[in-house]
C-alpha positions in Angstrom: -126.1 123.4 -122.4 -126.4 124.8 -125.9 -129.9 125.5 -127.3 -130.8 124.4 -130.7 -132.1 126.7 -133.4 -135.5 125.0 -133.3 -135.8 125.6 -129.5 -135.1 129.3 -129.7 -132.8 131.0 -127.3 -133.5 133.0 -124.2 -131.1 135.7 -123.0 -130.2 136.2 -119.3 -132.5 139.2 -118.8 -135.3 138.4 -116.3 -138.9 139.6 -116.6 -138.3 142.0 -113.8 -135.3 143.5 -115.7 -137.4 143.8 -118.9 -140.1 145.6 -117.0 -137.5 147.9 -115.4 -135.9 148.7 -118.8 -139.3 149.4 -120.3 -140.2 151.8 -117.5 -136.9 153.7 -117.7 -137.1 154.0 -121.5 -140.0 156.4 -121.0 -137.9 158.8 -119.0 -135.7 161.1 -121.1 -133.3 162.3 -118.4 -132.3 160.9 -115.0 -130.7 163.1 -112.4 -129.3 161.7 -109.1 -128.8 164.0 -106.1 -126.0 162.7 -103.9 -124.1 163.7 -100.8 -121.0 162.2 -99.1 -122.8 162.4 -95.7 -126.2 163.2 -94.2 -127.4 166.5 -92.9 -126.1 168.7 -95.7 -129.5 169.6 -97.2 -129.4 167.1 -100.0 -133.2 166.6 -100.0 -133.9 170.3 -99.9 -131.8 170.7 -103.1 -133.4 167.7 -104.7 -136.9 169.0 -104.1 -136.1 172.5 -105.4 -134.4 171.1 -108.5 -137.5 169.0 -109.3 -139.9 171.8 -108.6 -137.8 174.3 -110.6 -137.8 171.9 -113.6 -141.6 171.6 -113.2 -141.9 175.3 -113.2 -140.0 175.5 -116.4 -142.7 173.4 -118.1 -141.0 170.0 -117.9 -142.7 166.7 -117.0 -141.0 165.7 -113.8 -141.0 162.8 -111.4 -139.3 163.0 -107.9 -138.2 159.8 -106.3 -137.2 159.8 -102.6 -135.1 156.7 -102.0 -133.5 158.0 -98.8 -134.9 155.0 -97.0 -133.9 155.8 -93.5 -134.8 159.5 -93.7 -137.6 160.1 -96.3 -138.1 163.9 -95.8 -139.6 164.7 -99.2 -143.3 164.2 -98.1 -142.7 166.8 -95.3 -141.1 169.3 -97.6 -144.0 169.1 -100.0 -146.7 169.0 -97.3 -147.7 165.4 -98.2 -147.2 163.7 -94.9 -150.8 162.4 -94.8 -150.7 161.0 -98.4 -150.4 157.3 -98.9 -149.4 155.4 -102.1 -152.1 153.6 -103.9 -151.9 150.5 -106.1 -153.8 149.6 -109.3 -153.3 146.9 -111.9 -150.0 145.8 -110.5 -148.6 149.3 -110.4 -147.8 151.9 -107.6 -149.6 155.1 -108.4 -147.3 158.1 -107.6 -148.7 161.0 -105.5 -149.4 164.1 -107.6 -148.1 167.4 -106.3 -149.3 170.1 -108.7 -147.9 168.8 -112.0 -145.2 166.6 -110.6 -145.2 162.9 -109.8 -143.8 162.0 -106.4 -142.9 158.7 -104.7 -141.3 158.1 -101.3 -141.0 155.4 -98.8 -142.8 157.8 -96.5 -146.0 157.2 -98.5 -145.8 153.5 -97.5 -145.3 153.9 -93.7 -148.4 153.6 -91.5 -146.8 156.0 -89.0 -144.2 158.6 -89.8 -142.5 157.8 -86.4 -141.8 154.2 -87.4 -138.1 153.4 -87.9 -137.1 151.5 -91.1 -134.9 148.7 -89.7 -134.0 146.8 -92.9 -131.0 144.8 -94.1 -129.4 145.5 -97.5 -131.4 143.0 -99.7 -134.8 144.4 -98.5 -133.6 148.0 -99.2 -132.4 147.0 -102.6 -135.7 145.4 -103.4 -137.7 148.5 -102.5 -135.4 150.7 -104.6 -136.0 148.4 -107.6 -139.7 148.3 -107.0 -139.9 152.1 -106.9 -138.2 152.3 -110.3 -139.9 149.3 -111.9 -143.5 149.3 -110.5 -144.3 153.0 -110.1 -146.4 154.3 -112.9 -144.0 157.1 -113.9 -145.3 157.4 -117.5 -143.5 159.6 -119.9 -141.2 162.1 -118.1 -138.7 164.7 -119.2 -136.9 164.3 -115.9 -136.7 161.9 -113.0 -134.9 163.5 -110.0 -133.7 160.9 -107.5 -133.0 161.9 -103.9 -130.5 159.2 -103.1 -129.4 158.1 -99.7 -126.2 159.7 -98.5 -122.8 158.1 -98.8 -121.3 155.7 -101.4 -122.7 152.4 -100.1 -125.2 149.8 -101.4 -128.2 152.1 -101.8 -126.6 154.8 -104.0 -124.8 152.1 -105.9 -128.1 150.3 -106.6 -129.8 153.5 -107.6 -127.2 154.3 -110.2 -127.1 150.8 -111.6 -130.8 150.2 -111.8 -131.5 153.6 -113.5 -129.4 152.5 -116.4 -128.1 155.6 -118.2 -127.8 158.4 -115.7 -127.5 161.9 -117.3 -125.8 163.5 -114.3 -125.3 163.7 -110.6 -125.6 166.8 -108.4 -123.4 166.5 -105.3 -124.4 168.5 -102.2 -122.1 169.5 -99.4 -121.6 172.1 -96.8 -118.6 174.5 -96.7 -116.7 173.1 -93.7 -113.8 170.7 -94.3 -115.4 167.7 -92.6 -118.2 167.6 -95.1 -116.4 168.9 -98.2 -113.8 166.1 -98.1 -116.6 163.6 -98.6 -117.3 165.3 -101.9 -114.1 163.7 -103.3 -115.5 160.2 -102.5 -118.8 161.0 -104.2 -117.1 162.3 -107.3 -114.8 159.2 -107.4 -117.9 157.1 -106.9 -119.6 158.7 -109.9 -116.5 158.3 -112.1 -116.2 154.6 -111.3 -119.8 154.1 -112.3 -119.4 156.3 -115.4 -122.0 158.8 -114.1 -121.3 162.3 -115.3 -120.9 164.9 -112.5 -123.0 167.9 -113.3 -121.5 169.8 -110.4 -121.2 170.6 -106.7 -123.7 172.6 -104.7 -122.4 174.2 -101.4 -125.4 174.4 -99.1 -125.5 176.4 -95.8 -122.9 178.7 -97.3 -123.2 181.6 -94.8 -126.2 183.1 -93.1 -128.5 185.4 -94.9 -129.8 188.2 -92.7 -133.7 188.1 -92.8 -133.8 192.0 -92.6 -131.1 193.2 -95.1 -130.2 190.0 -96.9 -126.5 190.4 -96.2 -124.7 187.0 -96.1 -122.3 186.4 -93.1 -119.9 183.5 -93.2 -120.4 181.6 -90.0 -118.6 178.4 -91.2 -115.3 178.3 -93.1 -116.3 179.4 -96.6 -115.6 177.8 -100.0 -114.9 174.2 -99.2 -117.2 172.9 -101.9 -116.0 175.3 -104.5 -112.3 174.4 -103.7 -113.0 170.7 -104.0 -114.9 171.2 -107.2 -112.0 173.1 -108.7 -109.5 170.5 -107.4 -111.5 167.6 -108.8 -112.2 169.4 -112.1 -116.0 169.4 -111.9 -118.3 172.4 -112.2 -119.3 174.4 -109.1 -123.0 175.0 -109.5 -123.6 177.5 -106.7 -123.6 178.4 -103.0 -126.8 178.5 -101.1 -126.9 180.5 -97.8 -128.8 179.6 -94.7 -132.0 181.7 -94.7 -134.6 181.5 -91.9 -137.4 182.0 -94.6 -136.2 178.9 -96.4 -136.2 176.8 -93.2 -139.7 178.0 -92.4 -140.9 177.2 -95.9 -139.5 173.7 -95.8 -141.1 172.9 -92.5 -144.5 174.2 -93.7 -144.4 172.2 -96.9 -143.7 175.1 -99.2 -140.9 174.9 -101.7 -138.8 178.1 -101.6 -138.0 178.3 -105.3 -141.7 178.6 -105.9 -143.1 180.4 -102.9 -140.1 182.6 -102.2 -139.2 183.3 -105.8 -138.1 186.9 -105.2 -135.5 186.1 -102.5 -131.8 186.0 -103.7 -131.6 182.3 -102.7 -134.3 181.3 -105.1 -132.4 183.0 -107.9 -129.3 181.0 -106.9 -131.3 177.8 -107.1 -132.7 178.8 -110.6 -129.1 179.3 -111.7 -128.2 175.9 -110.3 -130.8 174.1 -112.4 -129.9 175.8 -115.7 -127.4 173.2 -116.8 -130.0 170.5 -116.0 -132.7 172.3 -118.1 -130.1 172.5 -120.8 -130.0 168.7 -121.1 -133.6 168.7 -122.3 -133.2 171.9 -124.4 -130.3 170.4 -126.3 -131.9 166.9 -126.3 -128.7 165.0 -125.5 -126.8 163.8 -122.5 -124.3 165.9 -120.5 -121.3 164.6 -122.4 -122.6 166.4 -125.6 -123.1 169.8 -123.9 -119.6 170.8 -124.9 -120.5 170.7 -128.6 -123.2 173.2 -128.2 -121.8 175.6 -125.6 -122.0 178.5 -128.0 -125.8 178.1 -128.1 -125.9 178.2 -124.3 -123.6 181.1 -123.7 -125.0 184.3 -122.3 -124.0 187.8 -123.3 -124.3 190.2 -120.3 -124.6 194.0 -120.9 -123.3 196.4 -118.3 -123.5 200.2 -118.6 -120.2 201.9 -117.8 -118.8 205.1 -116.5 -115.1 205.4 -115.7 -114.7 201.6 -116.2 -117.3 200.7 -113.6 -121.1 200.1 -113.6 -122.9 203.4 -114.3 -125.8 203.8 -111.8 -128.1 205.2 -114.5 -127.9 203.1 -117.5 -129.6 205.5 -119.9 -126.8 208.1 -119.6 -123.7 205.8 -119.7 -120.6 206.4 -121.8 -120.1 202.8 -122.9 -121.5 199.3 -122.5 -119.5 196.3 -121.6 -120.7 193.2 -123.4 -119.4 190.1 -121.5 -119.7 186.7 -123.1 -120.0 184.0 -120.4 -120.5 180.3 -120.1 -123.2 179.6 -117.4 -122.2 175.9 -117.1 -118.5 176.4 -116.3 -119.2 179.9 -114.9 -116.4 181.4 -116.8 -116.0 184.7 -118.6 -115.1 184.1 -122.3 -114.7 187.6 -123.6 -115.3 191.2 -122.7 -115.8 194.0 -125.2 -116.6 197.7 -124.6 -118.7 199.5 -127.2 -119.8 203.1 -127.4 -123.4 203.7 -126.2 -125.8 205.1 -128.8 -127.4 208.6 -128.4 -129.8 208.7 -125.5 -133.3 208.3 -126.9 -136.3 206.9 -125.0 -136.9 203.2 -125.7 -133.8 202.8 -127.9 -131.4 200.9 -125.7 -133.4 197.6 -125.2 -133.7 197.0 -129.0 -130.1 198.1 -129.6 -128.7 195.7 -127.0 -130.9 192.9 -128.3 -129.2 193.5 -131.7 -125.9 193.2 -130.0 -127.0 189.7 -128.7 -127.4 190.7 -125.1 -129.4 188.2 -122.9 -128.9 189.8 -119.5 -128.4 193.4 -118.4 -126.9 194.2 -115.0 -127.8 197.8 -113.9 -127.7 200.0 -110.8 -131.1 201.5 -111.5 -133.8 201.2 -114.1 -137.4 202.4 -114.3 -140.3 200.1 -114.6 -141.1 201.1 -118.2 -137.5 200.4 -119.3 -137.6 197.0 -117.5 -140.7 196.1 -119.4 -139.0 197.0 -122.7 -136.0 194.8 -121.9 -138.4 192.0 -121.0 -140.1 192.3 -124.4 -136.7 191.9 -126.0 -136.2 188.7 -123.9 -133.3 190.3 -122.0 -133.2 189.5 -118.3 -132.9 192.5 -116.0 -130.8 192.6 -112.8 -131.1 195.9 -110.9 -129.5 197.3 -107.7 -126.0 196.2 -108.6 -123.0 198.1 -107.1 -120.6 200.3 -109.0 -118.0 197.6 -109.7 -115.9 196.7 -112.8 -117.9 194.5 -115.3 -115.7 191.4 -114.8 -116.3 191.5 -111.0 -120.1 191.9 -111.5 -120.3 189.1 -114.1 -118.1 186.7 -112.0 -120.3 187.3 -109.0 -123.5 186.9 -111.0 -122.3 183.6 -112.4 -121.4 182.1 -109.0 -124.6 183.4 -107.4 -122.9 185.9 -105.1 -123.9 189.2 -106.7 -125.2 191.4 -104.0 -128.0 193.7 -105.2 -129.6 196.5 -103.2 -132.2 199.1 -103.8 -133.1 200.1 -107.4 -131.3 203.4 -108.0 -134.1 204.5 -110.3 -137.8 204.5 -109.3 -139.5 206.2 -112.3 
C-alpha cells in the first residue's frame, strides 16, 4: 500500500535498530577478534589488545560475546562482578579505565552451562550492543565466539561498519587451516582483515627466555602470506603469562618487561594507527609514510657493533610496521665520538628506533628525550636480519653489553 504525502512515510528501520545505530555511532572504531576454532587463545589476545589500547590513552570498551565460554571476567579478575541496570540500560563493569561487558556478569553461578538455541543467542548479542551504556569510545574490542557460524555473523552485521578483524590461530596445521575460513568469512562480509596472530608459537623458557618450538612452527604466518593478509606477530607460550591470566592480571600491563609483552605491543600498533590517522583501515595505505619507522643500527664490519658509541657506520633502515617489510637500507658514516652527540644526530636523520648491543643508562635517557625507542642486548647480526626479526617479534635480546 502506498502512503500519501499527507500521511508521512515510515521506513523499515525498527525502533530497536534505531537505538542500535545510535549506540554504535558513538564508537569510533570497532575491532572484532576471531578464530577459526576454540582453544587457540583468542580471548587472551582480545583482552590484551583492549588493555593495550587503554594503556595508550584510548577510551576502550571490551565486549565478551563468547556465549558458551565467557572467560573475560576471569582474565580480568572480575568473576564476582554482576551487571547492573539503570534507566533501561545495562551498566558495564568498569575495570580501571575500561568498560567491560560479558555474559559471565549475568550468570548467577559461573558453573552454569548456557544451553541456548540460535535466536536467544542472537538476541543477547544484540542486547549487549544496543542496551549497554557504552558512551563515547575510541575503540570497542569484541571477543567473538569461535568459528564462522551464526554468532560471529550476527556480531559483524550488528556492529555496522567494522574497522578490522584480528584472527587468532596456533601454529599447527589443524588450527591454521581454519584461518582460511575466517579470512574468507571476513571478505564475504566486507570486514577488513587487520592480520593474523599466531598464539602458542613455541615455549619461552622461564629462566633464560629462549623460545623452543614444540609445535610445527609458522602455520599462521604461512597462511597469512598465502591469503595476502598481514601477519601481526607470534606469541610464545610463557608460564608467567598463564599464571597472570589465571590470577586476573593482564600480561601486557603486569608483565610489561617480558619479551611477549613487547610482541603484544607491536601487534596492537596497526590498531592504534586507526585512531591516530582518524580513518578506517582501508585508508591506511595513503598515509603509510607517516607510519613508517626508521631504525638505526651501529655497524662494524657490516654487522651490529656491540658498543654503539665507537662504531664505523650506522645503518638507517626504513620499515613499514604494518606490512612488516623493509623499504630501504642506507649506511652513513658515524660522526666523531663526542659524549651526548649521537642521540640528537640520529634524531636529525629521522631515526625512531635504535637497536644496539650495549648502551649505558645515561645514553638511553638521551635517546628517550629525542623520542627514539631503545632496544639493547641485540646480537651481532647484519642490519637486515635484525630489523626483520624486530618487525616480526622474534628478535632475541640478551644482556646489555654496556653497564655504565
